[in-house]
C-alpha positions as CSV (number, residue, x, y, z in Angstrom):
1,M,0.0,0.0,0.0
2,L,2.8,2.3,0.7
3,V,4.4,1.7,-2.7
4,L,1.1,2.4,-4.5
5,S,0.7,5.7,-2.6
6,V,4.2,6.7,-3.6
7,D,3.5,5.7,-7.2
8,A,0.4,7.8,-7.1
9,C,2.3,10.8,-5.8
10,V,4.9,10.3,-8.5
11,L,2.2,10.1,-11.2
12,S,0.4,13.2,-9.8
13,E,3.5,15.3,-10.0
14,A,3.5,14.7,-13.7
15,C,-0.1,15.9,-14.2
16,S,-0.5,19.4,-15.6
17,K,-3.1,21.8,-14.2
18,G,-6.7,20.9,-15.0
19,V,-6.2,17.1,-15.1
20,F,-5.6,14.4,-12.4
21,G,-5.5,10.7,-11.6
22,E,-3.6,7.8,-13.0
23,G,-2.1,8.7,-16.4
24,C,-3.6,12.2,-15.9
25,K,-6.6,11.2,-18.0
26,K,-9.3,12.7,-15.8
27,R,-10.3,16.4,-16.1
28,C,-10.9,18.6,-13.1
29,N,-14.6,19.6,-12.7
30,C,-14.3,22.8,-10.7
31,V,-16.7,25.7,-11.7
32,H,-15.0,28.4,-9.6
33,G,-11.9,26.5,-8.5
34,R,-8.2,27.5,-8.7
35,S,-7.2,23.9,-9.4
36,C,-7.9,20.4,-8.3
37,H,-5.8,17.8,-6.4
38,R,-3.7,16.0,-8.9
39,V,-4.5,12.6,-7.4
40,T,-8.0,12.8,-5.9
41,G,-9.4,15.6,-8.2
42,R,-10.7,17.5,-5.1
43,C,-11.4,21.1,-6.0
44,E,-9.6,24.0,-4.3
45,C,-12.3,26.8,-4.4
46,E,-11.6,30.4,-5.1
47,P,-12.6,32.8,-2.3
48,G,-16.4,33.4,-2.2
49,W,-17.2,29.8,-3.3
50,K,-17.6,26.4,-1.7
51,G,-18.9,22.9,-2.5
52,A,-17.4,19.8,-4.1
53,R,-17.4,21.6,-7.5
54,C,-17.0,25.1,-6.1
55,D,-20.4,26.0,-7.6
56,T,-22.1,27.2,-4.4
57,P,-21.7,30.9,-3.5
58,C,-21.0,31.9,0.1
59,P,-24.1,32.0,2.3
60,A,-25.3,35.4,3.4
61,G,-23.0,36.8,6.1
62,T,-19.9,34.8,5.1
63,F,-17.0,35.4,2.8
64,G,-13.5,34.4,1.8
65,Q,-11.7,31.1,1.3
66,N,-14.2,28.3,1.8
67,C,-16.6,30.9,3.2
68,S,-15.0,30.6,6.5
69,Q,-15.0,34.3,7.6
70,L,-18.0,36.2,9.0
71,C,-19.1,39.5,7.5
72,Q,-19.0,42.6,9.7
73,C,-21.8,44.5,7.9
74,T,-24.4,45.7,10.4
75,G,-26.8,48.0,8.4
76,L,-30.2,46.9,7.1
77,H,-29.4,47.9,3.5
78,D,-25.8,46.8,2.9
79,W,-24.2,43.6,1.7
80,C,-20.9,41.8,2.2
81,H,-18.7,41.1,-0.8
82,P,-18.3,37.3,-0.8
83,V,-14.6,37.5,-1.8
84,T,-13.2,40.5,0.1
85,G,-15.8,40.9,2.9
86,K,-16.1,44.6,2.1
87,C,-19.4,46.2,3.0
88,R,-21.3,47.8,0.1
89,C,-24.7,49.6,0.1
90,S,-27.5,47.6,-1.6
91,P,-28.9,49.1,-4.8
92,G,-31.2,52.0,-4.0
93,Y,-29.3,53.1,-0.8
94,Y,-26.4,55.3,0.2
95,G,-24.8,57.0,3.2
96,K,-22.3,56.0,5.8
97,R,-24.5,53.2,7.1
98,C,-26.6,52.9,3.9
99,E,-29.5,54.4,5.8
100,L,-30.6,56.8,3.0
101,R,-32.7,56.0,0.0
102,C,-31.8,57.2,-3.5
103,P,-33.3,60.7,-4.2
104,A,-36.2,60.9,-6.6
105,G,-34.9,60.4,-10.2
106,S,-32.0,58.1,-9.4
107,F,-31.7,54.4,-8.6
108,G,-29.3,51.5,-8.4
109,P,-25.8,51.1,-6.8
110,D,-24.6,54.3,-5.2
111,C,-27.7,56.0,-6.8
112,K,-25.6,56.6,-9.9
113,S,-28.2,55.6,-12.5
114,R,-30.8,58.1,-13.7
115,C,-34.5,57.1,-14.0
116,S,-35.8,57.1,-17.6
117,C,-39.5,56.9,-16.8
118,I,-41.6,59.5,-18.8
119,N,-45.2,60.7,-18.9
120,G,-45.3,60.9,-15.1
121,G,-44.1,57.4,-14.4
122,S,-42.4,56.7,-11.0
123,C,-39.1,54.9,-10.8
124,D,-38.2,52.1,-8.4
125,F,-35.2,53.4,-6.4
126,R,-33.6,50.0,-6.3
127,T,-34.0,48.6,-9.8
128,G,-35.1,51.6,-11.9
129,A,-38.3,49.8,-13.0
130,C,-41.0,52.2,-14.1
131,Y,-44.5,52.3,-12.6
132,C,-46.7,54.0,-15.1
133,P,-49.6,56.4,-14.3
134,P,-53.1,55.6,-15.6
135,G,-53.2,56.0,-19.4
136,Y,-49.6,54.8,-20.1
137,I,-47.9,51.5,-20.4
138,G,-44.5,50.0,-21.3
139,A,-41.0,49.6,-19.8
140,D,-40.5,53.4,-19.6
141,C,-44.2,54.5,-19.7
142,S,-43.7,55.8,-23.3
143,T,-46.7,54.0,-24.8
144,R,-50.2,55.6,-24.6
145,C,-53.1,53.2,-23.9
146,P,-54.3,51.6,-27.2
147,T,-57.6,52.7,-28.5
148,G,-60.4,51.2,-26.4
149,Y,-58.4,50.8,-23.2
150,F,-57.6,53.1,-20.2
151,G,-56.4,53.3,-16.6
152,R,-53.5,51.7,-14.8
153,N,-51.7,49.2,-17.1
154,C,-54.4,50.0,-19.7
155,A,-56.3,47.1,-18.1
156,R,-59.8,48.6,-18.3
157,Q,-61.9,48.8,-21.4
158,C,-63.7,51.8,-22.8
159,F,-67.2,51.6,-24.3
160,C,-67.5,55.0,-26.0
161,G,-68.9,53.6,-29.3
162,E,-68.2,55.0,-32.7
163,G,-69.3,58.5,-31.6
164,G,-66.6,59.2,-29.0
165,Q,-63.1,58.9,-27.9
166,C,-61.9,57.6,-24.5
167,N,-59.7,59.5,-22.1
168,P,-56.8,57.0,-21.6
169,A,-56.3,58.0,-18.0
170,T,-59.9,58.3,-16.7
171,G,-61.9,56.4,-19.3
172,R,-64.3,59.3,-19.7
173,C,-65.9,59.4,-23.1
174,I,-65.3,62.6,-25.2
175,C,-68.2,62.6,-27.6
176,D,-68.0,63.8,-31.2
177,P,-70.4,66.7,-32.2
178,G,-74.0,65.3,-32.3
179,R,-73.4,62.6,-29.7
180,T,-74.2,62.5,-26.0
181,G,-74.5,60.2,-23.1
182,P,-72.0,58.4,-20.8
183,T,-70.8,56.3,-23.7
184,C,-71.7,58.6,-26.6
185,Q,-74.3,56.1,-27.7
186,Q,-77.1,58.6,-28.1
187,A,-77.7,61.3,-30.7
188,C,-78.4,64.8,-29.4
189,P,-82.0,65.2,-28.0
190,R,-84.4,66.7,-30.4
191,G,-83.8,70.5,-30.6
192,R,-80.1,70.3,-29.8
193,Y,-76.9,69.9,-31.8
194,G,-73.2,70.3,-31.9
195,P,-70.4,69.6,-29.4
196,Q,-71.9,68.3,-26.1
197,C,-75.4,69.1,-27.7
198,R,-74.9,72.7,-26.4
199,N,-76.6,74.5,-29.3
200,A,-80.3,75.0,-29.8
201,C,-81.8,74.1,-33.2
202,S,-83.7,76.8,-35.1
203,C,-85.8,74.4,-37.2
204,Q,-89.6,75.0,-37.2
205,N,-92.7,73.1,-38.0
206,G,-91.4,69.7,-36.7
207,A,-88.4,69.7,-38.9
208,L,-85.5,67.4,-38.0
209,C,-82.3,69.1,-36.8
210,D,-79.0,67.5,-37.8
211,P,-77.4,66.7,-34.5
212,V,-73.9,67.5,-35.9
213,D,-74.3,70.8,-37.7
214,G,-77.8,71.9,-36.9
215,S,-79.0,71.9,-40.5
216,C,-82.8,71.4,-40.9
217,K,-84.4,68.5,-42.7
218,C,-87.9,69.7,-43.5
219,G,-91.0,67.7,-43.0
220,L,-93.5,67.2,-45.8
221,G,-95.2,70.4,-46.9
222,W,-92.4,72.8,-45.7
223,I,-89.3,74.3,-47.3
224,G,-86.7,76.9,-46.4
225,S,-83.5,76.9,-44.4
226,H,-85.6,76.9,-41.2
227,C,-88.6,74.9,-42.7
228,D,-90.9,77.9,-42.1
229,T,-92.3,78.2,-45.6
230,A,-95.4,76.2,-46.7
231,C,-95.6,74.6,-50.1
232,S,-97.1,76.8,-52.8
233,Q,-100.4,75.9,-54.3
234,G,-100.1,72.8,-56.6
235,K,-97.1,71.4,-54.8
236,Y,-96.8,68.9,-52.0
237,G,-94.5,66.5,-50.3
238,L,-90.8,66.5,-49.4
239,N,-89.2,69.8,-50.2
240,C,-92.5,70.7,-52.0
241,A,-91.1,68.9,-55.0
242,E,-94.2,66.9,-56.0
243,D,-96.9,68.1,-58.4
244,C,-100.3,67.5,-57.0
245,P,-102.1,64.8,-59.1
246,C,-105.6,65.6,-57.8
247,L,-108.1,65.8,-60.6
248,H,-111.7,66.9,-60.8
249,N,-111.2,69.9,-58.5
250,G,-109.7,67.7,-55.8
251,T,-107.9,69.4,-53.0
252,C,-104.2,68.5,-52.7
253,D,-103.0,68.1,-49.2
254,R,-99.6,69.8,-49.1
255,F,-98.3,67.2,-46.8
256,T,-99.4,63.9,-48.4
257,G,-100.8,64.7,-51.9
258,S,-103.8,62.6,-51.1
259,C,-106.6,62.3,-48.6
260,S,-107.0,58.7,-47.4
261,C,-103.6,57.0,-47.3
262,T,-102.9,54.5,-44.6
263,A,-100.3,55.2,-42.0
264,G,-96.8,55.1,-43.5
265,Y,-97.6,56.4,-47.0
266,Y,-98.4,59.6,-48.8
267,G,-99.4,60.7,-52.3
268,H,-102.6,60.6,-54.2
269,V,-102.3,56.9,-54.8
270,C,-100.2,56.3,-51.7
271,Q,-97.2,55.5,-53.9
272,H,-94.6,57.1,-51.7
273,T,-93.4,55.7,-48.4
274,C,-92.6,58.1,-45.6
275,P,-89.1,59.7,-45.9
276,S,-86.3,58.4,-43.7
277,G,-86.9,59.6,-40.2
278,Y,-90.7,59.8,-40.3
279,H,-93.6,57.4,-39.8
280,G,-97.3,57.2,-39.2
281,G,-100.4,58.9,-40.5
282,N,-99.6,61.8,-42.8
283,C,-95.9,60.9,-42.1
284,S,-96.2,63.5,-39.3
285,H,-94.4,61.6,-36.6
286,A,-90.6,61.7,-36.4
287,C,-88.7,58.6,-35.4
288,D,-87.6,58.7,-31.7
289,C,-84.6,56.4,-31.7
290,K,-81.7,57.2,-29.3
291,M,-79.0,56.1,-31.7
292,G,-80.3,58.4,-34.5
293,Q,-81.3,55.2,-36.4
294,D,-84.1,54.9,-38.8
295,C,-87.5,53.4,-37.8
296,D,-90.2,51.4,-39.4
297,H,-92.1,53.8,-41.6
298,V,-95.5,52.3,-40.6
299,T,-95.2,51.5,-36.8
300,G,-92.3,53.8,-35.8
301,R,-90.5,50.9,-34.2
302,C,-86.8,51.7,-34.1
303,I,-84.6,49.5,-36.3
304,C,-81.7,49.0,-33.9
305,P,-78.1,48.4,-35.2
306,P,-76.1,45.4,-34.0
307,G,-75.1,45.8,-30.4
308,Y,-78.2,47.7,-29.2
309,H,-81.8,46.9,-28.3
310,G,-84.8,48.5,-26.6
311,T,-87.8,50.4,-27.9
312,Q,-85.6,53.4,-28.7
313,C,-82.3,51.5,-29.2
314,Q,-81.3,53.0,-26.0
315,R,-79.8,49.9,-24.4
316,R,-76.5,48.4,-25.2
317,C,-76.2,44.6,-25.3
318,E,-75.6,43.2,-21.9
319,A,-72.2,41.5,-21.2
320,G,-72.0,38.2,-22.9
321,S,-74.4,39.0,-25.8
322,F,-74.0,40.7,-29.2
323,G,-75.5,41.2,-32.6
324,V,-78.9,42.2,-33.9
325,G,-81.3,42.2,-31.0
326,C,-78.5,41.1,-28.8
327,A,-79.6,37.5,-29.6
328,Q,-76.2,35.9,-29.9
329,M,-73.9,34.9,-27.1
330,C,-70.2,35.7,-26.9
331,D,-67.7,32.8,-27.0
332,C,-64.6,34.3,-25.3
333,A,-62.3,32.5,-22.9
334,G,-62.2,33.5,-19.2
335,E,-64.0,36.8,-18.5
336,A,-63.0,38.5,-21.7
337,P,-65.9,40.6,-23.1
338,C,-66.8,40.7,-26.8
339,D,-67.7,43.5,-29.2
340,P,-71.5,44.0,-28.8
341,R,-71.8,44.6,-32.5
342,T,-69.6,41.9,-34.1
343,G,-69.0,39.4,-31.2
344,R,-65.3,39.7,-31.7
345,C,-63.5,38.9,-28.4
346,L,-61.8,42.0,-26.8
347,C,-58.7,40.5,-25.2
348,P,-57.5,42.0,-21.9
349,P,-53.7,42.7,-21.3
350,G,-51.7,39.6,-21.4
351,R,-54.2,37.6,-23.6
352,T,-54.7,37.0,-27.3
353,G,-56.2,34.6,-29.8
354,Q,-59.6,34.5,-31.4
355,R,-61.2,33.6,-28.0
356,C,-58.5,35.3,-25.9
357,E,-57.4,31.8,-25.0
358,K,-53.7,32.4,-25.4
359,N,-51.1,34.1,-23.2
360,C,-48.7,36.6,-24.7
361,N,-45.5,35.2,-25.8
362,G,-42.2,36.5,-24.5
363,D,-42.0,39.2,-27.2
364,S,-45.3,41.0,-26.8
365,F,-47.6,42.4,-24.1
366,G,-50.7,44.5,-23.4
367,P,-54.3,44.3,-24.7
368,D,-54.5,41.5,-27.3
369,C,-50.7,41.2,-27.0
370,S,-50.5,44.1,-29.5
371,L,-47.5,45.8,-28.1
372,Q,-43.8,44.9,-28.6
373,C,-41.6,44.2,-25.6
374,H,-38.3,46.1,-25.3
375,C,-36.4,44.0,-22.7
376,S,-32.7,43.3,-23.4
377,H,-30.3,40.5,-22.4
378,S,-33.0,37.8,-22.4
379,A,-35.0,39.5,-19.7
380,H,-38.5,38.3,-19.0
381,C,-41.3,40.6,-20.3
382,D,-44.5,40.7,-18.3
383,G,-47.3,40.0,-20.7
384,V,-49.7,42.3,-18.9
385,S,-47.6,45.5,-18.2
386,G,-44.5,45.1,-20.4
387,R,-42.3,45.5,-17.3
388,C,-38.9,43.8,-17.6
389,T,-37.6,41.3,-15.0
390,C,-33.8,41.6,-15.4
391,P,-31.4,38.7,-15.2
392,L,-28.5,38.8,-12.8
393,N,-26.0,41.7,-13.2
394,W,-28.5,43.8,-15.3
395,I,-30.8,46.6,-14.2
396,G,-32.8,49.4,-15.6
397,P,-36.4,49.6,-17.2
398,A,-35.3,47.6,-20.2
399,C,-32.3,45.7,-18.5
400,T,-29.8,47.7,-20.5
401,E,-27.5,48.8,-17.6
402,A,-24.8,46.5,-16.4
403,F,-24.2,46.0,-12.7
404,P,-20.7,44.5,-12.7
405,H,-19.8,45.2,-9.0
406,Q,-21.6,42.0,-7.7
407,T,-20.8,38.4,-8.4
408,S,-23.8,36.2,-9.2
409,G,-23.8,35.0,-5.6
410,A,-24.0,38.5,-4.2
411,A,-26.7,39.4,-6.7
412,R,-28.8,36.4,-5.6
413,F,-28.3,37.5,-2.0
414,S,-29.4,41.0,-2.8
415,E,-32.4,39.6,-4.8
416,S,-33.5,37.4,-1.9
417,R,-33.1,40.2,0.6
418,R,-35.2,42.5,-1.7
419,R,-37.9,39.9,-1.9
420,R,-38.0,39.4,1.8
421,R,-38.4,43.1,2.4
422,G,-41.4,43.3,0.1
423,G,-40.0,45.2,-2.8
424,S,-42.0,48.4,-2.1
425,K,-42.5,50.7,-5.0
426,A,-40.9,54.1,-5.2
427,T,-43.2,57.0,-4.5
């Protein structure tokens, strides 16, 4: 046994660095090791590492060769270098005892990095991650909420209809001229027109007032810019354009051109249906439909567009239904709503697909996954907010700023400490 041991020693002396064993045929397997024993292959770890393969960083509070020394850092916001044992302030803190938080607008180690959040976004004093105000989204809050969405993380949906625009911060509908109501789904009330329906119409004799510009659409038997001039003798109908056909001294009614037509028709032989917007006997009744839609020329029943129902088309389809008469049911995954007119699923942030059944992939985020992520160095992009989760040794809103002062072990220690303390947002 003594002879074999000596032979082994002789053999080991001949092995070069990085190999060991009989014939020097085995390679050392040390991740963070200076070298390995030429006979046994045992790793000799560099300071800051331990383990059979030198692949385990020093536990929190220790440093040096084989992690045998105890750190002397006493502050709540500092960390001990696993190799030298020197105390350094954690990212986001500074001062003699690391007791001060980075001032507003700065973050990271020694508060040397400047925040890049725009549009009123607040910056995390530790990592530089941006927390966007309502109405904005993205890694640096540079992206305005897509059309149809508003609020924090653009997570809430607007329902302003075709006649309005949604405030991206508050969700309040800003109606186009001629529209009114909380969701701009109604035309101006009769007698009003213009922005916010502020203007009073000047149309007379039951004429319809255009809700956008206030122009008058005269009823039968009237003409003029204000519909205040009756048809001249021998004329009748819309814009007084029809020649009266009454024979044998018959009297031509300037409204209908005949005397006995049933409701919904006019003319001496009832050959004309009521013009758009009118119904009933003598076509004297204006349609009363909230969406400004046409109505049945006989009954006056409103002909509602897809997405609305009710006697005056005043009610939007309830959640989960869509189409003409709101008779069809939505087929969207989870709690995703659908377009009340077409039934198309309106995917919330982080979801996409025909039924919103898919999560965003790693390159996109936001409503219907319609926005492009801008995270560098293989960072994870949050499918809902677009916020980047940086890998070790990288920080910043898009993980573009290197943090070379920590080893991976120290970074993990800092990360675990940050998680334990709750990771509060910067204010």
